[in-house]
N, CA, C and O atoms as a MOPAC input file, in Angstrom:
PM7 MOZYME 1SCF
protein

 N    -58.93300 1   -34.75300 1  -111.36800 1
 C    -57.93300 1   -34.48800 1  -110.64300 1
 C    -57.39200 1   -34.98200 1  -110.21900 1
 O    -57.95700 1   -35.93600 1  -109.68500 1
 N    -55.44100 1   -34.88900 1  -109.93700 1
 C    -54.71600 1   -35.29400 1  -108.88800 1
 C    -53.89500 1   -34.97500 1  -108.14800 1
 O    -52.84300 1   -34.38300 1  -108.39000 1
 N    -54.37300 1   -35.40300 1  -107.01300 1
 C    -53.25300 1   -35.20400 1  -106.19900 1
 C    -52.94100 1   -35.76200 1  -105.97800 1
 O    -53.35400 1   -36.91500 1  -106.09900 1
 N    -51.04400 1   -35.07900 1  -105.00200 1
 C    -50.44400 1   -35.68000 1  -104.34100 1
 C    -50.09900 1   -35.94600 1  -103.23500 1
 O    -50.03300 1   -34.89200 1  -102.60300 1
 N    -49.76100 1   -37.01900 1  -102.46100 1
 C    -50.52800 1   -36.04800 1  -100.55700 1
 C    -48.51700 1   -37.49900 1  -100.48800 1
 O    -48.02600 1   -38.31800 1  -101.26400 1
 N    -48.17000 1   -36.97400 1   -99.15000 1
 C    -47.01100 1   -37.68600 1   -98.73200 1
 C    -47.05500 1   -38.99200 1   -97.85500 1
 O    -47.92200 1   -39.27400 1   -97.02800 1
 N    -45.76500 1   -39.85300 1   -98.25400 1
 C    -46.47600 1   -40.71100 1   -97.62500 1
 C    -46.94000 1   -41.33800 1   -96.61500 1
 O    -47.52600 1   -42.42000 1   -96.58100 1
 N    -46.59000 1   -40.44200 1   -95.56900 1
 C    -47.68500 1   -40.74300 1   -94.67500 1
 C    -49.03100 1   -40.57900 1   -94.47900 1
 O    -49.64000 1   -40.93700 1   -93.47100 1
 N    -49.57000 1   -39.95100 1   -95.59600 1
 C    -50.59100 1   -39.82400 1   -95.70700 1
 C    -51.01600 1   -40.61600 1   -96.42300 1
 O    -51.95000 1   -41.19000 1   -95.86400 1
 N    -50.81300 1   -41.04000 1   -97.54600 1
 C    -51.31900 1   -42.16200 1   -98.67500 1
 C    -51.60300 1   -43.44200 1   -97.56000 1
 O    -52.59400 1   -44.17000 1   -97.62300 1
 N    -50.67800 1   -43.53900 1   -96.67900 1
 C    -50.41700 1   -45.31800 1   -96.02600 1
 C    -51.37900 1   -45.00600 1   -95.18300 1
 O    -51.77200 1   -45.91500 1   -94.45200 1
 N    -51.92300 1   -43.84200 1   -95.07500 1
 C    -53.36000 1   -43.75800 1   -93.48800 1
 C    -54.78000 1   -43.56200 1   -94.40400 1
 O    -55.86400 1   -43.61900 1   -93.82300 1
 N    -54.71600 1   -43.34500 1   -95.76700 1
 C    -55.73400 1   -43.66700 1   -96.73700 1
 C    -55.39800 1   -44.72000 1   -96.89500 1
 O    -56.38200 1   -45.39300 1   -96.58600 1
 N    -54.38100 1   -45.56800 1   -97.27900 1
 C    -54.56600 1   -47.43500 1   -97.81700 1
 C    -55.36500 1   -47.88400 1   -96.96400 1
 O    -56.34600 1   -48.52100 1   -97.34500 1
 N    -55.09300 1   -47.61900 1   -95.40400 1
 C    -55.37600 1   -48.39100 1   -94.07700 1
 C    -56.91700 1   -48.77200 1   -94.01000 1
 O    -57.50700 1   -49.76000 1   -93.57400 1
 N    -57.31200 1   -47.64800 1   -94.58700 1
 C    -58.85300 1   -46.93700 1   -94.33600 1
 C    -59.62800 1   -47.64400 1   -95.23200 1
 O    -60.54700 1   -48.41700 1   -94.96200 1
 N    -59.07800 1   -47.24000 1   -96.62800 1
 C    -59.72200 1   -48.26700 1   -97.62500 1
 C    -59.52200 1   -50.26800 1   -97.10700 1
 O    -60.51500 1   -50.95400 1   -96.86600 1
 N    -58.01700 1   -50.85100 1   -97.04300 1
 C    -58.54300 1   -51.44900 1   -96.62200 1
 C    -58.91400 1   -52.41000 1   -95.84400 1
 O    -58.98200 1   -53.63400 1   -95.95300 1
 N    -59.28900 1   -51.17000 1   -94.53000 1
 C    -59.64100 1   -52.28900 1   -93.73200 1
 C    -61.48100 1   -51.31400 1   -93.67800 1
 O    -62.18400 1   -50.85800 1   -92.77600 1
 N    -61.58900 1   -51.41400 1   -95.36000 1
 C    -63.29000 1   -51.90200 1   -96.14200 1
 C    -63.97900 1   -50.03800 1   -95.45700 1
 O    -64.89100 1   -49.65400 1   -96.18900 1
 N    -63.65600 1   -49.01100 1   -94.28300 1
 C    -64.74100 1   -48.44300 1   -94.35300 1
 C    -64.69900 1   -47.60600 1   -95.90000 1
 O    -65.73400 1   -46.97600 1   -96.11300 1
 N    -63.88200 1   -47.53800 1   -96.74900 1
 C    -63.91700 1   -46.72900 1   -97.69600 1
 C    -63.52300 1   -48.19800 1   -99.22400 1
 O    -62.70100 1   -49.10900 1   -99.32200 1
 N    -65.09300 1   -47.45800 1  -100.46900 1
 C    -64.15000 1   -48.52600 1  -100.94800 1
 C    -62.27100 1   -48.60800 1  -102.23000 1
 O    -61.39200 1   -49.34100 1  -102.68300 1
 N    -62.85800 1   -47.06700 1  -102.15000 1
 C    -61.18600 1   -46.42800 1  -103.25800 1
 C    -60.77000 1   -45.27600 1  -102.68300 1
 O    -61.72900 1   -44.59600 1  -102.32000 1
 N    -60.13700 1   -44.98600 1  -102.54900 1
 C    -59.38100 1   -43.86100 1  -102.10200 1
 C    -59.76700 1   -42.82000 1  -102.32100 1
 O    -59.35600 1   -41.96900 1  -101.53200 1
 N    -60.85000 1   -42.25600 1  -103.60600 1
 C    -61.38200 1   -41.09300 1  -103.91300 1
 C    -62.51700 1   -40.66200 1  -103.29600 1
 O    -62.78500 1   -39.46500 1  -103.19600 1
 N    -63.58800 1   -42.01800 1  -102.64100 1
 C    -64.32800 1   -42.31200 1  -101.80200 1
 C    -63.87500 1   -42.12200 1  -100.57900 1
 O    -64.76600 1   -41.90900 1   -99.75700 1
 N    -62.85000 1   -42.12600 1  -100.19700 1
 C    -62.72400 1   -41.47500 1   -98.99500 1
 C    -62.02400 1   -39.95600 1   -98.47500 1
 O    -62.12700 1   -39.32700 1   -97.42200 1
 N    -61.28300 1   -39.71100 1   -99.73300 1
 C    -61.08000 1   -38.35000 1   -99.91500 1
 C    -62.56900 1   -37.26700 1  -100.62300 1
 O    -62.38600 1   -36.08700 1  -100.92100 1
 N    -64.22500 1   -38.09800 1  -100.81300 1
 C    -64.40400 1   -37.47000 1  -101.00100 1
 C    -66.14400 1   -37.51900 1   -99.85300 1
 O    -67.25300 1   -37.16300 1  -100.25000 1
 N    -65.74600 1   -38.15800 1   -98.22700 1
 C    -65.75400 1   -38.64400 1   -97.69500 1
 C    -65.49100 1   -37.37000 1   -96.67000 1
 O    -66.23300 1   -36.97900 1   -95.77000 1
 N    -64.29500 1   -36.88000 1   -97.05400 1
 C    -63.71500 1   -35.78700 1   -96.14200 1
 C    -63.86800 1   -35.07700 1   -96.43700 1
 O    -64.42700 1   -34.38200 1   -95.58900 1
 N    -63.60200 1   -34.19300 1   -98.07400 1
 C    -64.61700 1   -32.58700 1   -98.54700 1
 C    -66.29200 1   -32.41500 1   -98.56500 1
 O    -66.79400 1   -31.45500 1   -99.14800 1
 N    -67.27100 1   -33.61100 1   -97.75000 1
 C    -68.42000 1   -33.73200 1   -97.38300 1
 C    -68.30400 1   -33.45700 1   -95.83700 1
 O    -69.39100 1   -33.01700 1   -95.46100 1
 N    -67.74600 1   -33.51200 1   -95.18600 1
 C    -67.39600 1   -32.91300 1   -93.24700 1
 C    -67.24600 1   -32.58900 1   -94.02100 1
 O    -68.04300 1   -32.72200 1   -94.94900 1
 N    -65.88400 1   -31.82800 1   -94.13600 1
 C    -65.17200 1   -30.71000 1   -94.09900 1
 C    -66.17600 1   -29.75500 1   -94.48800 1
 O    -66.17800 1   -28.76200 1   -93.76100 1
 N    -67.19900 1   -29.74800 1   -95.59400 1
 C    -68.14000 1   -28.52900 1   -95.98900 1
 C    -69.58400 1   -28.57400 1   -94.93500 1
 O    -70.37800 1   -27.63600 1   -95.01000 1
 N    -69.70200 1   -29.09900 1   -94.49500 1
 C    -70.44100 1   -29.55800 1   -93.54500 1
 C    -69.89800 1   -29.39700 1   -92.26700 1
 O    -70.51300 1   -29.67000 1   -91.23600 1
 N    -68.92400 1   -29.02200 1   -92.30600 1
 C    -68.52200 1   -28.70300 1   -90.64600 1
 C    -68.34400 1   -26.98100 1   -90.44500 1
 O    -68.25100 1   -26.41200 1   -89.35700 1
 N    -68.32000 1   -26.16700 1   -92.14000 1
 C    -68.34300 1   -25.22100 1   -92.50100 1
 C    -69.95900 1   -24.57600 1   -92.11500 1
 O    -70.05300 1   -23.70500 1   -91.25100 1
 N    -71.41700 1   -25.19300 1   -92.97500 1
 C    -71.64900 1   -24.41800 1   -92.63200 1
 C    -72.81500 1   -24.97600 1   -91.13900 1
 O    -73.80800 1   -24.31900 1   -90.82600 1
 N    -72.44900 1   -26.09100 1   -90.51800 1
 C    -72.76000 1   -25.76400 1   -89.33200 1
 C    -72.48700 1   -24.20100 1   -88.26600 1
 O    -73.24700 1   -23.42500 1   -87.68700 1
 N    -71.04600 1   -24.30800 1   -88.42000 1
 C    -70.47100 1   -23.12500 1   -87.93400 1
 C    -70.82200 1   -21.38900 1   -88.56700 1
 O    -70.52900 1   -20.43900 1   -87.84100 1
 N    -71.37200 1   -21.18100 1   -89.77100 1
 C    -71.93400 1   -20.21500 1   -90.88600 1
 C    -73.15700 1   -20.81800 1   -90.35900 1
 O    -73.85400 1   -19.81000 1   -90.47100 1
 N    -73.91400 1   -21.65200 1   -89.89200 1
 C    -75.19800 1   -21.35800 1   -89.00900 1
 C    -75.70300 1   -21.11900 1   -87.72500 1
 O    -76.84200 1   -20.89400 1   -87.31600 1
 N    -74.33800 1   -21.24000 1   -87.03700 1
 C    -74.64200 1   -20.73300 1   -85.66100 1
 C    -74.33000 1   -19.24600 1   -85.47200 1
 O    -74.94700 1   -18.42700 1   -84.79200 1
 N    -72.97900 1   -19.04100 1   -86.40200 1
 C    -73.31600 1   -17.19500 1   -86.02600 1
 C    -74.03200 1   -16.83500 1   -86.88900 1
 O    -73.92800 1   -15.60800 1   -86.91400 1
 N    -75.07600 1   -17.32700 1   -88.02700 1
 C    -75.79200 1   -16.09500 1   -88.43400 1
 C    -76.81800 1   -16.56100 1   -87.05300 1
 O    -77.23500 1   -15.42600 1   -86.82100 1
 N    -77.33000 1   -17.21300 1   -86.26000 1
 C    -78.41000 1   -17.10400 1   -85.09500 1
 C    -78.17300 1   -16.95900 1   -84.51300 1
 O    -79.07800 1   -17.17600 1   -83.70700 1
 N    -76.52800 1   -16.29900 1   -83.57100 1
 C    -75.75200 1   -15.51900 1   -82.97800 1
 C    -75.96900 1   -14.11700 1   -83.26100 1
 O    -76.04300 1   -13.25400 1   -82.38600 1
 N    -76.12600 1   -13.79400 1   -85.20200 1
 C    -76.05400 1   -12.12400 1   -84.64000 1
 C    -77.56800 1   -12.40100 1   -85.04100 1
 O    -77.98600 1   -11.70000 1   -84.11900 1
 N    -78.61100 1   -12.79500 1   -85.58600 1
 C    -79.78800 1   -12.48900 1   -84.86400 1
 C    -79.90300 1   -12.50100 1   -83.73400 1
 O    -80.82700 1   -11.81700 1   -83.29300 1
 N    -79.17100 1   -13.14800 1   -82.89200 1
 C    -80.23000 1   -12.63500 1   -81.35200 1
 C    -79.79500 1   -11.52000 1   -81.41300 1
 O    -80.77900 1   -10.80300 1   -81.22700 1
 N    -78.94000 1   -10.90400 1   -81.55700 1
 C    -77.70300 1    -9.57800 1   -81.06400 1
 C    -79.17800 1    -8.00300 1   -81.57400 1
 O    -80.13500 1    -7.80600 1   -82.32300 1
 N    -78.63000 1    -7.55300 1   -80.86200 1
 C    -80.06600 1    -6.50300 1   -81.27200 1
 C    -78.89400 1    -5.61600 1   -81.81300 1
 O    -79.12600 1    -4.70200 1   -82.60300 1
 N    -77.93100 1    -5.83600 1   -81.47700 1
 C    -76.86900 1    -4.38400 1   -82.32200 1
 C    -76.38500 1    -4.56100 1   -83.77000 1
 O    -75.49000 1    -3.86800 1   -84.25300 1
 N    -76.99500 1    -5.47800 1   -84.39300 1
 C    -75.97800 1    -6.51500 1   -85.57400 1
 C    -77.54000 1    -5.60400 1   -86.60000 1
 O    -78.76500 1    -5.52100 1   -86.67500 1
 N    -75.66100 1    -4.91100 1   -87.43000 1
 C    -76.55600 1    -4.08600 1   -89.17200 1
 C    -76.26400 1    -5.02300 1   -89.64700 1
 O    -75.98200 1    -6.15200 1   -89.24400 1
 N    -76.38600 1    -4.12900 1   -91.37800 1
 C    -75.46500 1    -4.40800 1   -92.08800 1
 C    -76.44300 1    -3.59200 1   -92.91000 1
 O    -77.61200 1    -3.39000 1   -92.58400 1
 N    -75.89500 1    -3.17300 1   -93.93000 1
 C    -76.37000 1    -2.19300 1   -94.68800 1
 C    -75.55500 1    -2.09500 1   -96.13700 1
 O    -74.43300 1    -2.55100 1   -95.91900 1
 N    -75.62400 1    -1.83800 1   -97.00400 1
 C    -75.93100 1    -1.83500 1   -98.05100 1
 C    -74.60500 1    -1.53100 1   -98.79200 1
 O    -73.89000 1    -2.29900 1   -99.43600 1
 N    -74.50700 1    -0.59300 1   -98.60800 1
 C    -72.67900 1     0.17900 1   -98.33600 1
 C    -71.46600 1    -1.45800 1   -97.87000 1
 O    -70.31300 1    -1.84700 1   -98.05700 1
 N    -72.43200 1    -1.78400 1   -97.36100 1
 C    -71.30900 1    -2.99800 1   -96.27600 1
 C    -70.89300 1    -4.78400 1   -97.46300 1
 O    -69.89700 1    -5.41400 1   -97.81600 1
 N    -72.55000 1    -4.87100 1   -97.65300 1
 C    -72.66000 1    -6.26600 1   -98.74000 1
 C    -72.04600 1    -4.90600 1  -100.17300 1
 O    -71.77300 1    -5.67300 1  -101.09700 1
 N    -71.84400 1    -3.91600 1  -100.53400 1
 C    -71.58800 1    -3.83400 1  -101.71600 1
 C    -70.13300 1    -4.15100 1  -101.80300 1
 O    -69.83100 1    -4.37400 1  -102.97600 1
 N    -68.72800 1    -4.29200 1  -100.66500 1
 C    -67.71600 1    -4.32900 1  -100.73900 1
 C    -67.71700 1    -5.43600 1  -100.11800 1
 O    -66.69600 1    -5.99300 1  -100.52100 1
 N    -68.36800 1    -6.30200 1   -99.17700 1
 C    -67.74600 1    -7.45200 1   -99.15600 1
 C    -69.46000 1    -8.81400 1   -98.89600 1
 O    -70.68300 1    -8.78400 1   -99.03200 1
 N    -68.70200 1    -9.48800 1   -98.60000 1
 C    -69.95200 1   -10.77100 1   -98.66900 1
 C    -70.64200 1   -10.47000 1   -97.23600 1
 O    -70.47600 1    -9.54900 1   -96.43600 1
 N    -71.33000 1   -11.40400 1   -97.23000 1
 C    -72.41400 1   -11.08200 1   -96.08300 1
 C    -71.05600 1   -12.19300 1   -94.85900 1
 O    -70.36100 1   -11.82900 1   -93.91100 1
 N    -71.19700 1   -13.30400 1   -95.41000 1
 C    -69.80400 1   -14.01400 1   -94.31400 1
 C    -68.94600 1   -13.12400 1   -93.79000 1
 O    -69.55000 1   -12.66700 1   -92.81900 1
 N    -67.81000 1   -12.56600 1   -93.86400 1
 C    -66.72000 1   -11.16300 1   -93.48800 1
 C    -67.66300 1   -10.75100 1   -93.22800 1
 O    -68.05000 1   -11.52600 1   -92.35400 1
 N    -68.50200 1    -9.92400 1   -93.37000 1
 C    -69.10200 1    -8.25600 1   -92.75100 1
 C    -69.65400 1    -9.51900 1   -91.74900 1
 O    -68.92800 1    -9.20400 1   -90.80600 1
 N    -70.25200 1   -10.49000 1   -91.33200 1
 C    -70.68200 1   -11.06000 1   -90.06800 1
 C    -70.22900 1   -11.47700 1   -88.69300 1
 O    -70.63000 1   -11.33700 1   -87.53800 1
 N    -68.70300 1   -12.34200 1   -89.63300 1
 C    -67.61000 1   -12.34000 1   -89.17800 1
 C    -67.03200 1   -11.67900 1   -87.91100 1
 O    -67.08200 1   -11.89500 1   -86.70000 1
 N    -66.34500 1   -10.59300 1   -88.89700 1
 C    -66.07300 1    -8.96900 1   -88.11200 1
 C    -67.29800 1    -8.95400 1   -86.96600 1
 O    -66.98800 1    -9.26100 1   -85.81500 1
 N    -68.53800 1    -8.63600 1   -87.24000 1
 C    -69.64400 1    -7.77800 1   -86.06900 1
 C    -68.90800 1    -8.67800 1   -85.33100 1
 O    -68.11700 1    -8.26000 1   -84.48600 1
 N    -69.11200 1   -10.28100 1   -85.60500 1
 C    -69.56300 1   -11.05500 1   -84.33000 1
 C    -68.02200 1   -11.33400 1   -83.38800 1
 O    -67.79100 1   -12.17200 1   -82.51700 1
 N    -67.04300 1   -10.14300 1   -84.04200 1
 C    -65.70100 1   -10.19000 1   -83.13700 1
 C    -65.50900 1    -9.54300 1   -82.63600 1
 O    -64.50600 1    -9.48800 1   -81.92600 1
 N    -66.35200 1    -8.71400 1   -82.73100 1
 C    -66.32300 1    -7.41600 1   -81.98600 1
 C    -67.28500 1    -7.63300 1   -80.18400 1
 O    -67.37400 1    -6.67700 1   -79.41300 1

């Protein structure tokens, strides 16, 4: 996979690599992706825990056949 980024972002990546935090630009990008995935999972877990504590939370089979559990959960928690 090849990714193009603007020069200012490229400079930022090169600085992080030159600073010794990462061996290559690819390592830095992989780390950013891992961090993003972890944050998303943490938010999802928090939403699930909140839903489990709610006495009014219900998901019907019909809802699940139309949308993902995550989408349903987000909608119900937004109410």
